[in-house]
C-alpha positions in Angstrom: 110.4 -43.2 -161.5 109.3 -43.4 -165.1 105.9 -44.0 -166.7 105.5 -47.3 -168.5 103.0 -47.7 -171.3 99.6 -49.1 -170.2 97.1 -51.1 -172.2 95.2 -49.3 -174.9 92.8 -46.8 -173.3 94.5 -47.3 -169.9 96.8 -44.8 -168.2 100.5 -45.4 -168.0 101.7 -47.3 -164.9 104.4 -45.7 -162.8 107.3 -48.0 -161.8 109.4 -47.1 -158.8 113.0 -46.6 -159.7 114.3 -44.3 -157.0 116.6 -46.1 -154.5 115.6 -44.9 -151.0 112.2 -45.1 -149.3 113.1 -44.8 -145.7 111.4 -44.8 -142.3 112.8 -42.6 -139.6 111.9 -42.5 -135.9 113.2 -42.2 -132.3 112.5 -44.8 -129.7 113.4 -45.8 -126.1 115.3 -49.0 -125.3 111.9 -50.6 -124.9 110.6 -49.4 -128.3 108.4 -46.6 -127.1 108.0 -43.9 -129.8 105.2 -41.8 -128.4 102.9 -40.9 -125.5 99.7 -38.8 -125.6 100.3 -37.7 -129.2 103.8 -36.5 -128.7 107.3 -37.7 -127.8 108.0 -38.3 -124.1 111.5 -36.7 -124.2 113.3 -33.6 -125.4 116.4 -34.2 -127.5 117.5 -31.3 -129.6 120.3 -33.3 -131.1 117.9 -35.8 -132.5 115.7 -33.0 -134.0 118.9 -31.7 -135.8 119.7 -35.2 -137.0 116.1 -35.6 -138.3 116.5 -32.3 -140.2 119.8 -33.4 -141.7 118.3 -36.7 -142.9 115.0 -35.5 -144.3 115.9 -32.0 -145.4 115.3 -31.4 -149.1 113.2 -34.6 -149.5 109.5 -35.3 -149.3 108.1 -36.6 -146.0 105.0 -38.8 -145.7 102.9 -39.1 -142.5 99.5 -39.8 -141.1 97.3 -37.0 -139.8 98.0 -37.7 -136.1 101.7 -37.4 -136.8 101.1 -34.1 -138.6 99.0 -32.9 -135.6 101.8 -33.8 -133.2 104.0 -31.1 -134.7 103.6 -27.7 -133.1 101.6 -25.5 -135.5 104.5 -23.1 -135.9 106.6 -25.9 -137.4 103.9 -27.1 -139.9 104.6 -27.7 -142.6 108.2 -28.9 -142.0 110.3 -26.4 -144.0 112.3 -27.4 -147.1 110.3 -30.6 -147.6 107.1 -31.5 -149.4 104.8 -32.5 -146.6 102.4 -35.3 -147.6 99.6 -36.3 -145.1 97.6 -39.5 -145.5 94.1 -39.4 -144.1 90.7 -40.9 -144.8 88.9 -38.1 -142.9 86.6 -36.5 -145.4 87.2 -32.8 -145.9 90.2 -32.5 -143.7 92.4 -31.3 -146.5 90.4 -28.1 -146.8 90.6 -27.2 -143.1 93.1 -24.6 -141.7 94.9 -27.4 -139.9 96.0 -28.9 -143.2 97.6 -25.7 -144.4 100.8 -26.4 -146.3 100.3 -30.1 -146.6 99.5 -32.2 -149.7 96.6 -34.3 -148.5 95.9 -37.8 -150.0 93.7 -40.7 -148.9 96.1 -43.6 -149.5 99.7 -44.5 -148.8 100.1 -45.7 -152.4 99.1 -42.3 -153.7 101.4 -40.6 -151.2 104.4 -42.5 -152.2 103.8 -41.8 -155.9 103.3 -38.1 -155.1 106.5 -38.1 -153.0 108.6 -39.5 -155.8 107.3 -36.9 -158.2 108.2 -34.1 -155.7 111.4 -32.1 -155.4 114.1 -34.3 -153.8 112.0 -37.4 -154.5 115.1 -39.6 -155.0 114.7 -40.1 -151.2 111.3 -40.4 -149.5 111.0 -40.4 -145.7 108.0 -42.0 -143.9 107.5 -40.4 -140.5 104.7 -42.5 -139.0 102.6 -43.0 -137.1 102.2 -46.6 -136.2 99.6 -47.5 -138.9 101.5 -45.7 -141.6 104.7 -47.5 -140.6 102.9 -50.8 -140.8 101.5 -50.1 -144.2 104.8 -48.7 -145.6 107.1 -51.5 -144.3 107.0 -53.5 -147.5 107.8 -50.4 -149.6 110.7 -49.2 -147.5 114.3 -50.3 -147.8 116.0 -48.1 -145.1 115.3 -47.4 -141.4 117.1 -44.7 -139.5 116.4 -45.2 -135.8 117.5 -43.0 -132.9 117.7 -45.1 -129.7 117.3 -43.2 -126.5 118.7 -44.7 -123.3 115.6 -44.1 -121.2 112.7 -46.1 -119.8 109.9 -43.5 -120.0 106.4 -45.1 -120.5 104.3 -44.5 -123.7 101.3 -45.6 -125.6 102.8 -46.0 -129.1 105.4 -48.7 -130.1 108.1 -48.6 -132.8 107.7 -50.8 -135.8 109.2 -54.3 -135.5 111.9 -54.9 -138.2 111.8 -58.5 -139.4 114.8 -60.8 -140.2 115.0 -59.3 -143.7 116.3 -56.1 -142.2 120.1 -56.0 -141.6 121.8 -53.8 -139.1 124.2 -51.5 -141.0 125.9 -49.6 -138.2 125.5 -47.1 -135.4 126.9 -43.7 -134.3 128.7 -44.0 -132.0 129.9 -47.5 -132.8 129.9 -48.3 -129.1 128.3 -46.6 -126.2 126.2 -43.5 -126.4 126.3 -39.8 -127.4 125.3 -37.6 -124.4 122.9 -34.7 -125.1 123.5 -31.3 -123.5 120.6 -32.1 -121.2 122.3 -35.4 -120.1 120.2 -37.8 -122.2 122.1 -40.7 -123.8 121.3 -41.6 -127.4 122.7 -43.3 -130.5 121.8 -43.3 -134.2 121.3 -46.6 -135.9 120.9 -47.6 -139.5 119.0 -50.6 -140.9 118.5 -51.7 -144.5 116.8 -54.4 -146.6 118.6 -56.3 -149.3 121.6 -54.6 -151.0 120.3 -51.0 -150.4 123.2 -48.6 -150.1 122.6 -45.5 -147.9 125.0 -43.6 -145.8 123.2 -41.5 -143.2 124.8 -38.2 -142.2 125.8 -38.2 -138.6 
């Protein structure tokens, strides 16, 4: 991202030039991504995959998503953690420790691209943040879990402009040590090039 000259007396306007603004989530076959503020499954292999994808890059999330992480894992290590909330004063509370707190997604995306590893920015949710970020994102990394557990939060709906770029495994499922079946899928918009680590 580079600053462009503004009008006389006006600040420079930042233009996004970095290639990857991605969304990452895990969902069931029916599109459930959460229940009661958490994930209704335990899949260590997906947590390791999440770390491989987002490690070293800034992550952007809403306050409820931040709150859903156990306190001992906040902030997510090795990543600038940016939390978007309109709750006045929340950024000065102990619960916000370790987070960069901003009140708009636009501010968050600019901050992310100025942060270490900002050539890739990862949006973690929740539902409202995904909806707001959809037009700014060009990659979606989605873990599909072969389960029918109920939940109260649904995955974003990717429109026809999103192209399926592949899955691991290409056919069938991985099987977790706890017996859960899952696969990693990659979606992209336009000509975006991104190769997700397996």
